[in-house]
All heavy atoms as a GROMACS GRO file, in nm:
protein
  498
    1MET      N    1 -21.164  -9.339   4.990
    1MET     CA    2 -21.075  -9.241   5.049
    1MET      C    3 -20.936  -9.286   5.046
    1MET      O    4 -20.905  -9.409   5.057
    1MET     CB    5 -21.124  -9.212   5.190
    1MET     CG    6 -21.254  -9.153   5.206
    1MET     SD    7 -21.283  -9.106   5.378
    1MET     CE    8 -21.306  -8.924   5.352
    2LEU      N    9 -20.847  -9.194   5.035
    2LEU     CA   10 -20.711  -9.230   5.029
    2LEU      C   11 -20.650  -9.267   5.163
    2LEU      O   12 -20.550  -9.340   5.182
    2LEU     CB   13 -20.622  -9.110   4.981
    2LEU     CG   14 -20.652  -9.075   4.837
    2LEU    CD1   15 -20.577  -8.944   4.805
    2LEU    CD2   16 -20.614  -9.179   4.740
    3PHE      N   17 -20.715  -9.231   5.268
    3PHE     CA   18 -20.667  -9.246   5.408
    3PHE      C   19 -20.777  -9.306   5.486
    3PHE      O   20 -20.897  -9.270   5.479
    3PHE     CB   21 -20.624  -9.111   5.465
    3PHE     CG   22 -20.560  -9.124   5.594
    3PHE    CD1   23 -20.428  -9.168   5.609
    3PHE    CD2   24 -20.633  -9.100   5.719
    3PHE    CE1   25 -20.365  -9.175   5.734
    3PHE    CE2   26 -20.563  -9.112   5.838
    3PHE     CZ   27 -20.432  -9.144   5.844
    4ARG      N   28 -20.749  -9.413   5.572
    4ARG     CA   29 -20.849  -9.474   5.652
    4ARG      C   30 -20.858  -9.400   5.789
    4ARG      O   31 -20.760  -9.385   5.858
    4ARG     CB   32 -20.808  -9.616   5.672
    4ARG     CG   33 -20.832  -9.703   5.553
    4ARG     CD   34 -20.799  -9.849   5.590
    4ARG     NE   35 -20.819  -9.929   5.477
    4ARG     CZ   36 -20.921 -10.016   5.459
    4ARG    NH1   37 -21.004 -10.024   5.555
    4ARG    NH2   38 -20.933 -10.082   5.349
    5PHE      N   39 -20.984  -9.357   5.827
    5PHE     CA   40 -21.010  -9.297   5.949
    5PHE      C   41 -21.070  -9.399   6.044
    5PHE      O   42 -21.159  -9.474   6.005
    5PHE     CB   43 -21.102  -9.178   5.934
    5PHE     CG   44 -21.038  -9.061   5.861
    5PHE    CD1   45 -21.068  -9.048   5.722
    5PHE    CD2   46 -20.959  -8.982   5.927
    5PHE    CE1   47 -21.006  -8.945   5.658
    5PHE    CE2   48 -20.910  -8.867   5.866
    5PHE     CZ   49 -20.929  -8.846   5.728
    6GLY      N   50 -21.013  -9.403   6.169
    6GLY     CA   51 -21.065  -9.506   6.261
    6GLY      C   52 -21.114  -9.437   6.393
    6GLY      O   53 -21.120  -9.316   6.396
    7PRO      N   54 -21.141  -9.514   6.493
    7PRO     CA   55 -21.183  -9.457   6.618
    7PRO      C   56 -21.090  -9.373   6.688
    7PRO      O   57 -21.128  -9.274   6.754
    7PRO     CB   58 -21.210  -9.588   6.702
    7PRO     CG   59 -21.197  -9.702   6.615
    7PRO     CD   60 -21.131  -9.664   6.489
    8LEU      N   61 -20.960  -9.390   6.664
    8LEU     CA   62 -20.859  -9.302   6.727
    8LEU      C   63 -20.870  -9.160   6.666
    8LEU      O   64 -20.862  -9.067   6.745
    8LEU     CB   65 -20.724  -9.364   6.707
    8LEU     CG   66 -20.610  -9.275   6.760
    8LEU    CD1   67 -20.614  -9.266   6.909
    8LEU    CD2   68 -20.475  -9.328   6.706
    9HIS      N   69 -20.899  -9.154   6.539
    9HIS     CA   70 -20.911  -9.024   6.472
    9HIS      C   71 -21.034  -8.952   6.530
    9HIS      O   72 -21.032  -8.831   6.546
    9HIS     CB   73 -20.925  -9.039   6.325
    9HIS     CG   74 -20.787  -9.092   6.262
    9HIS    ND1   75 -20.775  -9.219   6.238
    9HIS    CD2   76 -20.676  -9.030   6.236
    9HIS    CE1   77 -20.656  -9.245   6.180
    9HIS    NE2   78 -20.596  -9.121   6.188
   10ARG      N   79 -21.137  -9.027   6.551
   10ARG     CA   80 -21.261  -8.961   6.613
   10ARG      C   81 -21.236  -8.903   6.746
   10ARG      O   82 -21.267  -8.798   6.778
   10ARG     CB   83 -21.380  -9.064   6.621
   10ARG     CG   84 -21.499  -8.999   6.668
   10ARG     CD   85 -21.614  -9.094   6.666
   10ARG     NE   86 -21.657  -9.107   6.520
   10ARG     CZ   87 -21.749  -9.197   6.484
   10ARG    NH1   88 -21.808  -9.271   6.567
   10ARG    NH2   89 -21.782  -9.197   6.351
   11ARG      N   90 -21.164  -8.983   6.833
   11ARG     CA   91 -21.128  -8.938   6.966
   11ARG      C   92 -21.036  -8.819   6.961
   11ARG      O   93 -21.056  -8.720   7.035
   11ARG     CB   94 -21.057  -9.044   7.045
   11ARG     CG   95 -21.149  -9.155   7.087
   11ARG     CD   96 -21.084  -9.256   7.177
   11ARG     NE   97 -21.160  -9.380   7.180
   11ARG     CZ   98 -21.120  -9.491   7.129
   11ARG    NH1   99 -20.995  -9.501   7.074
   11ARG    NH2  100 -21.189  -9.603   7.130
   12VAL      N  101 -20.939  -8.817   6.866
   12VAL     CA  102 -20.853  -8.700   6.849
   12VAL      C  103 -20.932  -8.579   6.802
   12VAL      O  104 -20.909  -8.463   6.850
   12VAL     CB  105 -20.738  -8.730   6.751
   12VAL    CG1  106 -20.653  -8.610   6.718
   12VAL    CG2  107 -20.644  -8.838   6.817
   13GLY      N  108 -21.024  -8.602   6.718
   13GLY     CA  109 -21.111  -8.491   6.675
   13GLY      C  110 -21.187  -8.434   6.786
   13GLY      O  111 -21.197  -8.306   6.799
   14TRP      N  112 -21.249  -8.511   6.868
   14TRP     CA  113 -21.326  -8.456   6.986
   14TRP      C  114 -21.238  -8.392   7.086
   14TRP      O  115 -21.269  -8.283   7.138
   14TRP     CB  116 -21.402  -8.577   7.050
   14TRP     CG  117 -21.530  -8.608   6.985
   14TRP    CD1  118 -21.564  -8.726   6.924
   14TRP    CD2  119 -21.646  -8.526   6.972
   14TRP    NE1  120 -21.683  -8.720   6.869
   14TRP    CE2  121 -21.740  -8.593   6.894
   14TRP    CE3  122 -21.674  -8.392   7.004
   14TRP    CZ2  123 -21.870  -8.538   6.862
   14TRP    CZ3  124 -21.794  -8.342   6.974
   14TRP    CH2  125 -21.899  -8.411   6.900
   15LEU      N  126 -21.120  -8.439   7.105
   15LEU     CA  127 -21.020  -8.383   7.195
   15LEU      C  128 -20.978  -8.247   7.141
   15LEU      O  129 -20.978  -8.152   7.220
   15LEU     CB  130 -20.898  -8.469   7.214
   15LEU     CG  131 -20.796  -8.417   7.307
   15LEU    CD1  132 -20.840  -8.415   7.447
   15LEU    CD2  133 -20.676  -8.509   7.304
   16LEU      N  134 -20.954  -8.234   7.017
   16LEU     CA  135 -20.916  -8.108   6.950
   16LEU      C  136 -21.031  -8.012   6.964
   16LEU      O  137 -21.003  -7.891   6.987
   16LEU     CB  138 -20.877  -8.125   6.810
   16LEU     CG  139 -20.735  -8.159   6.773
   16LEU    CD1  140 -20.722  -8.187   6.626
   16LEU    CD2  141 -20.639  -8.046   6.814
   17THR      N  142 -21.153  -8.053   6.939
   17THR     CA  143 -21.266  -7.966   6.949
   17THR      C  144 -21.275  -7.913   7.091
   17THR      O  145 -21.296  -7.790   7.116
   17THR     CB  146 -21.396  -8.040   6.906
   17THR    OG1  147 -21.377  -8.093   6.775
   17THR    CG2  148 -21.521  -7.951   6.914
   18LEU      N  149 -21.275  -7.996   7.192
   18LEU     CA  150 -21.280  -7.955   7.334
   18LEU      C  151 -21.174  -7.859   7.371
   18LEU      O  152 -21.193  -7.762   7.442
   18LEU     CB  153 -21.296  -8.073   7.423
   18LEU     CG  154 -21.425  -8.158   7.405
   18LEU    CD1  155 -21.418  -8.279   7.494
   18LEU    CD2  156 -21.545  -8.075   7.438
   19LEU      N  157 -21.054  -7.895   7.335
   19LEU     CA  158 -20.940  -7.805   7.365
   19LEU      C  159 -20.955  -7.675   7.290
   19LEU      O  160 -20.914  -7.572   7.348
   19LEU     CB  161 -20.811  -7.876   7.329
   19LEU     CG  162 -20.761  -7.988   7.416
   19LEU    CD1  163 -20.630  -8.056   7.359
   19LEU    CD2  164 -20.732  -7.940   7.554
   20GLY      N  165 -21.000  -7.673   7.174
   20GLY     CA  166 -21.022  -7.557   7.098
   20GLY      C  167 -21.128  -7.464   7.172
   20GLY      O  168 -21.116  -7.335   7.180
   21VAL      N  169 -21.241  -7.519   7.224
   21VAL     CA  170 -21.331  -7.443   7.294
   21VAL      C  171 -21.273  -7.390   7.424
   21VAL      O  172 -21.295  -7.268   7.456
   21VAL     CB  173 -21.464  -7.533   7.326
   21VAL    CG1  174 -21.556  -7.462   7.427
   21VAL    CG2  175 -21.540  -7.564   7.200
   22ALA      N  176 -21.196  -7.465   7.489
   22ALA     CA  177 -21.132  -7.418   7.617
   22ALA      C  178 -21.037  -7.307   7.587
   22ALA      O  179 -21.027  -7.200   7.655
   22ALA     CB  180 -21.068  -7.536   7.690
   23THR      N  181 -20.960  -7.315   7.482
   23THR     CA  182 -20.862  -7.222   7.447
   23THR      C  183 -20.931  -7.092   7.404
   23THR      O  184 -20.883  -6.983   7.430
   23THR     CB  185 -20.767  -7.270   7.324
   23THR    OG1  186 -20.707  -7.395   7.368
   23THR    CG2  187 -20.663  -7.167   7.292
   24LEU      N  188 -21.036  -7.107   7.326
   24LEU     CA  189 -21.116  -6.988   7.285
   24LEU      C  190 -21.172  -6.918   7.408
   24LEU      O  191 -21.167  -6.791   7.422
   24LEU     CB  192 -21.226  -7.034   7.195
   24LEU     CG  193 -21.311  -6.926   7.130
   24LEU    CD1  194 -21.223  -6.838   7.038
   24LEU    CD2  195 -21.423  -6.987   7.049
   25ALA      N  196 -21.219  -6.991   7.508
   25ALA     CA  197 -21.273  -6.930   7.631
   25ALA      C  198 -21.162  -6.856   7.707
   25ALA      O  199 -21.187  -6.749   7.756
   25ALA     CB  200 -21.342  -7.037   7.712
   26VAL      N  201 -21.048  -6.919   7.717
   26VAL     CA  202 -20.940  -6.856   7.797
   26VAL      C  203 -20.888  -6.733   7.720
   26VAL      O  204 -20.867  -6.623   7.780
   26VAL     CB  205 -20.828  -6.956   7.816
   26VAL    CG1  206 -20.702  -6.884   7.871
   26VAL    CG2  207 -20.867  -7.065   7.914
   27GLY      N  208 -20.874  -6.748   7.586
   27GLY     CA  209 -20.823  -6.629   7.513
   27GLY      C  210 -20.922  -6.514   7.496
   27GLY      O  211 -20.879  -6.400   7.489
   28GLY      N  212 -21.051  -6.547   7.503
   28GLY     CA  213 -21.157  -6.442   7.485
   28GLY      C  214 -21.209  -6.389   7.616
   28GLY      O  215 -21.292  -6.298   7.612
   29ARG      N  216 -21.170  -6.444   7.734
   29ARG     CA  217 -21.232  -6.398   7.856
   29ARG      C  218 -21.189  -6.257   7.881
   29ARG      O  219 -21.264  -6.188   7.965
   29ARG     CB  220 -21.189  -6.489   7.977
   29ARG     CG  221 -21.044  -6.472   8.010
   29ARG     CD  222 -21.013  -6.552   8.137
   29ARG     NE  223 -20.865  -6.545   8.141
   29ARG     CZ  224 -20.798  -6.624   8.221
   29ARG    NH1  225 -20.869  -6.717   8.300
   29ARG    NH2  226 -20.670  -6.620   8.228
   30GLY      N  227 -21.085  -6.200   7.824
   30GLY     CA  228 -21.050  -6.061   7.846
   30GLY      C  229 -21.159  -5.972   7.792
   30GLY      O  230 -21.176  -5.862   7.843
   31TYR      N  231 -21.239  -6.013   7.697
   31TYR     CA  232 -21.350  -5.935   7.644
   31TYR      C  233 -21.445  -5.903   7.756
   31TYR      O  234 -21.510  -5.794   7.760
   31TYR     CB  235 -21.413  -6.011   7.522
   31TYR     CG  236 -21.526  -5.931   7.459
   31TYR    CD1  237 -21.500  -5.828   7.383
   31TYR    CD2  238 -21.658  -5.974   7.486
   31TYR    CE1  239 -21.611  -5.758   7.326
   31TYR    CE2  240 -21.764  -5.907   7.426
   31TYR     CZ  241 -21.737  -5.796   7.349
   31TYR     OH  242 -21.838  -5.729   7.297
   32LEU      N  243 -21.475  -6.011   7.840
   32LEU     CA  244 -21.580  -5.988   7.947
   32LEU      C  245 -21.518  -5.923   8.064
   32LEU      O  246 -21.592  -5.850   8.132
   32LEU     CB  247 -21.629  -6.130   7.988
   32LEU     CG  248 -21.700  -6.206   7.876
   32LEU    CD1  249 -21.731  -6.345   7.929
   32LEU    CD2  250 -21.824  -6.135   7.842
   33THR      N  251 -21.392  -5.940   8.093
   33THR     CA  252 -21.326  -5.881   8.212
   33THR      C  253 -21.269  -5.740   8.188
   33THR      O  254 -21.230  -5.677   8.282
   33THR     CB  255 -21.224  -5.970   8.272
   33THR    OG1  256 -21.121  -5.994   8.175
   33THR    CG2  257 -21.280  -6.111   8.311
   34GLY      N  258 -21.257  -5.700   8.064
   34GLY     CA  259 -21.203  -5.571   8.035
   34GLY      C  260 -21.051  -5.573   8.015
   34GLY      O  261 -20.986  -5.470   7.998
   35THR      N  262 -20.987  -5.686   8.022
   35THR     CA  263 -20.845  -5.701   8.001
   35THR      C  264 -20.816  -5.726   7.853
   35THR      O  265 -20.913  -5.760   7.778
   35THR     CB  266 -20.784  -5.812   8.090
   35THR    OG1  267 -20.847  -5.936   8.055
   35THR    CG2  268 -20.798  -5.786   8.241
   36PRO      N  269 -20.696  -5.714   7.807
   36PRO     CA  270 -20.666  -5.737   7.670
   36PRO      C  271 -20.695  -5.877   7.622
   36PRO      O  272 -20.677  -5.975   7.701
   36PRO     CB  273 -20.516  -5.707   7.657
   36PRO     CG  274 -20.478  -5.624   7.777
   36PRO     CD  275 -20.574  -5.660   7.887
   37VAL      N  276 -20.758  -5.892   7.509
   37VAL     CA  277 -20.787  -6.018   7.446
   37VAL      C  278 -20.664  -6.082   7.390
   37VAL      O  279 -20.583  -6.008   7.327
   37VAL     CB  280 -20.904  -6.009   7.347
   37VAL    CG1  281 -20.932  -6.140   7.280
   37VAL    CG2  282 -21.025  -5.953   7.411
   38ARG      N  283 -20.645  -6.204   7.399
   38ARG     CA  284 -20.529  -6.272   7.336
   38ARG      C  285 -20.568  -6.326   7.194
   38ARG      O  286 -20.622  -6.437   7.186
   38ARG     CB  287 -20.479  -6.394   7.417
   38ARG     CG  288 -20.446  -6.347   7.561
   38ARG     CD  289 -20.406  -6.477   7.638
   38ARG     NE  290 -20.370  -6.439   7.776
   38ARG     CZ  291 -20.349  -6.529   7.868
   38ARG    NH1  292 -20.367  -6.657   7.843
   38ARG    NH2  293 -20.320  -6.485   7.989
   39PRO      N  294 -20.537  -6.245   7.095
   39PRO     CA  295 -20.585  -6.294   6.962
   39PRO      C  296 -20.524  -6.418   6.917
   39PRO      O  297 -20.586  -6.494   6.839
   39PRO     CB  298 -20.541  -6.177   6.873
   39PRO     CG  299 -20.471  -6.076   6.951
   39PRO     CD  300 -20.468  -6.122   7.091
   40SER      N  301 -20.402  -6.447   6.954
   40SER     CA  302 -20.336  -6.573   6.905
   40SER      C  303 -20.411  -6.690   6.968
   40SER      O  304 -20.429  -6.797   6.906
   40SER     CB  305 -20.192  -6.577   6.941
   40SER     OG  306 -20.168  -6.563   7.081
   41TRP      N  307 -20.456  -6.682   7.095
   41TRP     CA  308 -20.527  -6.783   7.156
   41TRP      C  309 -20.668  -6.807   7.096
   41TRP      O  310 -20.712  -6.916   7.076
   41TRP     CB  311 -20.544  -6.761   7.304
   41TRP     CG  312 -20.424  -6.789   7.385
   41TRP    CD1  313 -20.295  -6.736   7.364
   41TRP    CD2  314 -20.406  -6.877   7.494
   41TRP    NE1  315 -20.204  -6.785   7.455
   41TRP    CE2  316 -20.273  -6.873   7.536
   41TRP    CE3  317 -20.498  -6.950   7.571
   41TRP    CZ2  318 -20.230  -6.939   7.648
   41TRP    CZ3  319 -20.454  -7.020   7.673
   41TRP    CH2  320 -20.319  -7.022   7.711
   42VAL      N  321 -20.735  -6.692   7.059
   42VAL     CA  322 -20.862  -6.699   7.005
   42VAL      C  323 -20.849  -6.765   6.863
   42VAL      O  324 -20.924  -6.856   6.828
   42VAL     CB  325 -20.923  -6.560   6.991
   42VAL    CG1  326 -21.050  -6.564   6.903
   42VAL    CG2  327 -20.954  -6.505   7.128
   43PHE      N  328 -20.747  -6.725   6.783
   43PHE     CA  329 -20.725  -6.783   6.651
   43PHE      C  330 -20.694  -6.930   6.668
   43PHE      O  331 -20.748  -7.012   6.585
   43PHE     CB  332 -20.622  -6.702   6.582
   43PHE     CG  333 -20.600  -6.744   6.443
   43PHE    CD1  334 -20.696  -6.727   6.341
   43PHE    CD2  335 -20.484  -6.808   6.404
   43PHE    CE1  336 -20.679  -6.762   6.214
   43PHE    CE2  337 -20.462  -6.852   6.276
   43PHE     CZ  338 -20.557  -6.825   6.177
   44GLY      N  339 -20.604  -6.960   6.756
   44GLY     CA  340 -20.565  -7.103   6.770
   44GLY      C  341 -20.686  -7.197   6.818
   44GLY      O  342 -20.696  -7.301   6.767
   45GLY      N  343 -20.772  -7.134   6.899
   45GLY     CA  344 -20.891  -7.214   6.940
   45GLY      C  345 -20.985  -7.234   6.830
   45GLY      O  346 -21.046  -7.342   6.810
   46LEU      N  347 -21.003  -7.131   6.745
   46LEU     CA  348 -21.086  -7.145   6.630
   46LEU      C  349 -21.042  -7.256   6.533
   46LEU      O  350 -21.113  -7.338   6.474
   46LEU     CB  351 -21.111  -7.012   6.561
   46LEU     CG  352 -21.196  -6.910   6.632
   46LEU    CD1  353 -21.189  -6.775   6.559
   46LEU    CD2  354 -21.335  -6.961   6.652
   47ILE      N  355 -20.905  -7.244   6.507
   47ILE     CA  356 -20.846  -7.344   6.420
   47ILE      C  357 -20.855  -7.488   6.479
   47ILE      O  358 -20.893  -7.581   6.404
   47ILE     CB  359 -20.696  -7.312   6.399
   47ILE    CG1  360 -20.679  -7.179   6.320
   47ILE    CG2  361 -20.626  -7.428   6.324
   47ILE    CD1  362 -20.738  -7.187   6.182
   48ALA      N  363 -20.840  -7.504   6.606
   48ALA     CA  364 -20.857  -7.634   6.670
   48ALA      C  365 -20.998  -7.685   6.656
   48ALA      O  366 -21.021  -7.808   6.631
   48ALA     CB  367 -20.817  -7.625   6.818
   49ILE      N  368 -21.095  -7.595   6.672
   49ILE     CA  369 -21.235  -7.644   6.657
   49ILE      C  370 -21.263  -7.682   6.512
   49ILE      O  371 -21.328  -7.791   6.490
   49ILE     CB  372 -21.323  -7.526   6.700
   49ILE    CG1  373 -21.321  -7.495   6.850
   49ILE    CG2  374 -21.475  -7.554   6.657
   49ILE    CD1  375 -21.388  -7.373   6.901
   50VAL      N  376 -21.221  -7.608   6.413
   50VAL     CA  377 -21.237  -7.642   6.278
   50VAL      C  378 -21.172  -7.782   6.245
   50VAL      O  379 -21.236  -7.869   6.178
   50VAL     CB  380 -21.183  -7.528   6.188
   50VAL    CG1  381 -21.185  -7.576   6.044
   50VAL    CG2  382 -21.275  -7.407   6.202
   51VAL      N  383 -21.049  -7.795   6.285
   51VAL     CA  384 -20.982  -7.924   6.249
   51VAL      C  385 -21.042  -8.037   6.326
   51VAL      O  386 -21.060  -8.148   6.270
   51VAL     CB  387 -20.828  -7.911   6.289
   51VAL    CG1  388 -20.763  -8.041   6.276
   51VAL    CG2  389 -20.758  -7.808   6.193
   52GLY      N  390 -21.075  -8.018   6.451
   52GLY     CA  391 -21.141  -8.118   6.534
   52GLY      C  392 -21.270  -8.171   6.472
   52GLY      O  393 -21.293  -8.288   6.461
   53THR      N  394 -21.357  -8.071   6.443
   53THR     CA  395 -21.486  -8.110   6.388
   53THR      C  396 -21.476  -8.175   6.246
   53THR      O  397 -21.550  -8.259   6.214
   53THR     CB  398 -21.584  -7.990   6.378
   53THR    OG1  399 -21.521  -7.884   6.313
   53THR    CG2  400 -21.618  -7.938   6.514
   54ALA      N  401 -21.370  -8.131   6.169
   54ALA     CA  402 -21.350  -8.196   6.040
   54ALA      C  403 -21.313  -8.337   6.056
   54ALA      O  404 -21.358  -8.427   5.986
   54ALA     CB  405 -21.243  -8.114   5.958
   55LEU      N  406 -21.230  -8.368   6.153
   55LEU     CA  407 -21.184  -8.505   6.172
   55LEU      C  408 -21.301  -8.593   6.216
   55LEU      O  409 -21.321  -8.702   6.167
   55LEU     CB  410 -21.078  -8.506   6.288
   55LEU     CG  411 -20.932  -8.510   6.246
   55LEU    CD1  412 -20.842  -8.506   6.370
   55LEU    CD2  413 -20.903  -8.631   6.159
   56VAL      N  414 -21.380  -8.537   6.306
   56VAL     CA  415 -21.505  -8.615   6.353
   56VAL      C  416 -21.594  -8.634   6.233
   56VAL      O  417 -21.649  -8.748   6.212
   56VAL     CB  418 -21.578  -8.541   6.467
   56VAL    CG1  419 -21.706  -8.609   6.492
   56VAL    CG2  420 -21.493  -8.536   6.583
   57ARG      N  421 -21.617  -8.538   6.148
   57ARG     CA  422 -21.701  -8.551   6.030
   57ARG      C  423 -21.648  -8.648   5.936
   57ARG      O  424 -21.725  -8.735   5.881
   57ARG     CB  425 -21.722  -8.415   5.965
   57ARG     CG  426 -21.823  -8.420   5.853
   57ARG     CD  427 -21.852  -8.282   5.793
   57ARG     NE  428 -21.736  -8.235   5.722
   57ARG     CZ  429 -21.667  -8.121   5.744
   57ARG    NH1  430 -21.711  -8.044   5.844
   57ARG    NH2  431 -21.563  -8.088   5.681
   58TRP      N  432 -21.518  -8.649   5.906
   58TRP     CA  433 -21.453  -8.745   5.820
   58TRP      C  434 -21.467  -8.883   5.866
   58TRP      O  435 -21.488  -8.978   5.792
   58TRP     CB  436 -21.316  -8.704   5.779
   58TRP     CG  437 -21.298  -8.584   5.698
   58TRP    CD1  438 -21.395  -8.531   5.614
   58TRP    CD2  439 -21.186  -8.494   5.701
   58TRP    NE1  440 -21.339  -8.417   5.555
   58TRP    CE2  441 -21.219  -8.385   5.613
   58TRP    CE3  442 -21.065  -8.489   5.763
   58TRP    CZ2  443 -21.135  -8.288   5.575
   58TRP    CZ3  444 -20.978  -8.385   5.738
   58TRP    CH2  445 -21.010  -8.283   5.647
   59THR      N  446 -21.446  -8.907   5.994
   59THR     CA  447 -21.460  -9.042   6.048
   59THR      C  448 -21.596  -9.094   6.035
   59THR      O  449 -21.624  -9.207   6.012
   59THR     CB  450 -21.409  -9.051   6.193
   59THR    OG1  451 -21.480  -8.956   6.274
   59THR    CG2  452 -21.256  -9.024   6.203
   60ARG      N  453 -21.699  -9.007   6.062
   60ARG     CA  454 -21.846  -9.050   6.045
   60ARG      C  455 -21.870  -9.082   5.896
   60ARG      O  456 -21.946  -9.176   5.871
   60ARG     CB  457 -21.931  -8.946   6.092
   60ARG     CG  458 -21.938  -8.930   6.245
   60ARG     CD  459 -22.041  -8.829   6.290
   60ARG     NE  460 -22.037  -8.824   6.436
   60ARG     CZ  461 -22.100  -8.728   6.500
   60ARG    NH1  462 -22.157  -8.625   6.435
   60ARG    NH2  463 -22.090  -8.722   6.629
   61ARG      N  464 -21.810  -9.000   5.807
   61ARG     CA  465 -21.840  -9.026   5.667
   61ARG      C  466 -21.776  -9.152   5.615
   61ARG      O  467 -21.830  -9.223   5.530
   61ARG     CB  468 -21.788  -8.905   5.588
   61ARG     CG  469 -21.831  -8.912   5.439
   61ARG     CD  470 -21.778  -8.797   5.355
   61ARG     NE  471 -21.839  -8.672   5.411
   61ARG     CZ  472 -21.794  -8.548   5.392
   61ARG    NH1  473 -21.686  -8.533   5.307
   61ARG    NH2  474 -21.855  -8.446   5.435
   62ALA      N  475 -21.662  -9.183   5.674
   62ALA     CA  476 -21.596  -9.306   5.633
   62ALA      C  477 -21.668  -9.433   5.671
   62ALA      O  478 -21.666  -9.532   5.610
   62ALA     CB  479 -21.450  -9.315   5.695
   63GLY      N  480 -21.734  -9.417   5.787
   63GLY     CA  481 -21.820  -9.532   5.825
   63GLY      C  482 -21.738  -9.654   5.885
   63GLY      O  483 -21.614  -9.645   5.893
   64PRO      N  484 -21.803  -9.760   5.936
   64PRO     CA  485 -21.729  -9.871   5.979
   64PRO      C  486 -21.660  -9.945   5.874
   64PRO      O  487 -21.699  -9.944   5.759
   64PRO     CB  488 -21.838  -9.959   6.046
   64PRO     CG  489 -21.961  -9.908   5.977
   64PRO     CD  490 -21.947  -9.770   5.937
   65ASP      N  491 -21.549 -10.006   5.908
   65ASP     CA  492 -21.470 -10.085   5.805
   65ASP      C  493 -21.537 -10.216   5.778
   65ASP      O  494 -21.593 -10.277   5.852
   65ASP     CB  495 -21.331 -10.103   5.853
   65ASP     CG  496 -21.249  -9.968   5.844
   65ASP    OD1  497 -21.289  -9.876   5.781
   65ASP    OD2  498 -21.146  -9.961   5.915
   0.00000   0.00000   0.00000
């Protein structure tokens, strides 16, 4: 790999994933309450989940040094 992934990248990936889930929940709660949904928050949450899980997957694939 051109770039070395370490434990910090794995933590950042999990943090992004959790923040993405929280952002998705906050942005999409309007669907359940009948208030307007925040599409930018939903989209941002989905992007954070995708990037976070990709980081975690890449660090696992890289393995220990």
